[in-house]
C-alpha positions in Angstrom: 10.1 -2.1 -36.0 13.4 -0.7 -35.3 14.4 1.3 -32.3 17.2 3.8 -31.8 19.8 3.2 -29.1 18.1 5.8 -26.8 14.7 4.1 -27.3 16.1 0.7 -26.5 17.9 2.1 -23.4 14.6 3.7 -22.3 12.7 0.4 -22.8 15.4 -1.5 -20.9 15.2 1.0 -18.0 11.4 0.6 -17.9 11.7 -3.2 -17.9 14.4 -3.1 -15.2 12.2 -0.9 -13.1 9.2 -3.2 -13.5 11.4 -6.2 -12.5 12.6 -4.3 -9.4 8.9 -3.6 -8.5 8.1 -7.3 -8.9 11.1 -8.4 -6.9 10.1 -6.0 -4.1 6.5 -7.2 -4.2 7.7 -10.8 -4.0 10.0 -10.0 -1.1 7.1 -8.5 0.8 4.9 -11.6 0.1 7.6 -13.9 1.3 8.0 -11.9 4.5 4.3 -11.9 5.1 4.1 -15.7 4.5 6.8 -16.2 7.1 4.8 -14.2 9.6 1.7 -16.1 8.8 3.5 -19.4 9.2 4.8 -18.3 12.7 1.3 -17.1 13.7 -0.2 -20.4 12.5 2.3 -22.4 14.5 1.4 -20.4 17.6 -2.3 -20.8 17.1 -2.0 -24.6 16.9 0.7 -25.0 19.6 0.2 -27.0 22.7 1.8 -24.1 24.7 -1.0 -21.8 23.6 -3.7 -24.3 24.4 -2.1 -25.1 27.8 -2.0 -21.4 28.6 -5.6 -20.8 27.6 -6.8 -23.7 29.6 -4.8 -22.6 32.6 -6.1 -19.0 32.4 -9.6 -20.3 31.9 -9.3 -22.5 35.0 -7.9 -19.7 37.1 -10.4 -17.0 36.0 -13.4 -19.4 36.4 -12.0 -20.6 39.8 -11.5 -17.1 41.1 -15.0 -16.0 39.9 -16.7 -19.0 41.5 -14.8 -18.4 44.7 -15.8 -14.8 44.7 -19.5 -15.6 44.3 -19.3 -18.2 47.0 -19.6 -21.5 45.0 -18.7 -24.5 47.1 -15.7 -26.3 45.8 -15.0 -23.5 43.4 -11.7 -24.9 42.3 -13.0 -28.4 41.6 -16.0 -26.9 39.8 -13.7 -24.8 37.6 -12.3 -27.9 36.1 -15.5 -28.5 34.1 -15.4 -25.3 32.0 -11.7 -25.8 31.5 -12.2 -29.3 30.2 -15.0 -28.0 28.0 -12.6 -25.5 26.5 -10.0 -28.1 26.0 -12.5 -30.3 24.2 -13.6 -27.5 22.0 -10.0 -26.7 21.0 -9.4 -30.3 20.1 -12.5 -30.7 18.0 -12.4 -27.4 16.2 -9.8 -28.6 13.6 -12.1 -31.5 12.7 -15.0 -29.2 12.2 -12.9 -26.7 10.3 -11.8 -29.4 7.8 -15.4 -30.6 7.5 -16.5 -27.1 6.8 -13.7 -26.6 4.2 -14.8 -29.8 2.4 -18.4 -28.5 2.2 -17.2 -25.1 0.9 -15.0 -26.7 -1.8 -18.1 -28.6 -3.1 -20.2 -25.5 -3.3 
């Protein structure tokens, strides 16, 4: 099949437009992936875990003190350590869950 110059120019313009749309989409995907990587780094960071444990300790300590628990600040250590343990074991259980899901 033969095309006129105008038809070829039109087809080229359409293909260039499609390429631009694909490049734009790819650029958005790359930017989204960068954001996801940063979010993942924060979620797994020791800084985040340390802050969560500290805030857990403080909130439980203040609560226990407010309701009159003896040695509230010493007793607040237990929930904080429980939280720490849960954050350390969750990746193990996540990987185990993912392995089961892949087999299904």
